[in-house]
N, C-alpha and C positions, 0 to 999 in steps of 0.2 A: 646759445646768446652767440654762437656763429655765425644762425642765419641773423640775428640780426645786424650787424655789426656788419656781417657784408652788405646790406642793407644800405644800413647809414654811410658805407666808406660811399658807394656806387652814385646815393640820394646828394654824397657832401661833395666827393670829388669830379662825379660827371660822367665818371667812366669806372669799370669794371676791376674793384680793389685784387689786390690780392688774397683770397677767399683761402686761400689752402694753408697760408701762413697765419690767419688770422685763426681759421681752426687746429689746430697744429697748435 
């Protein structure tokens, strides 16, 4: 889900989200 969340955040926010935070 780490990757999915990152992609969702990127699409919603329109920018690169804190993938590290979401992953951790």
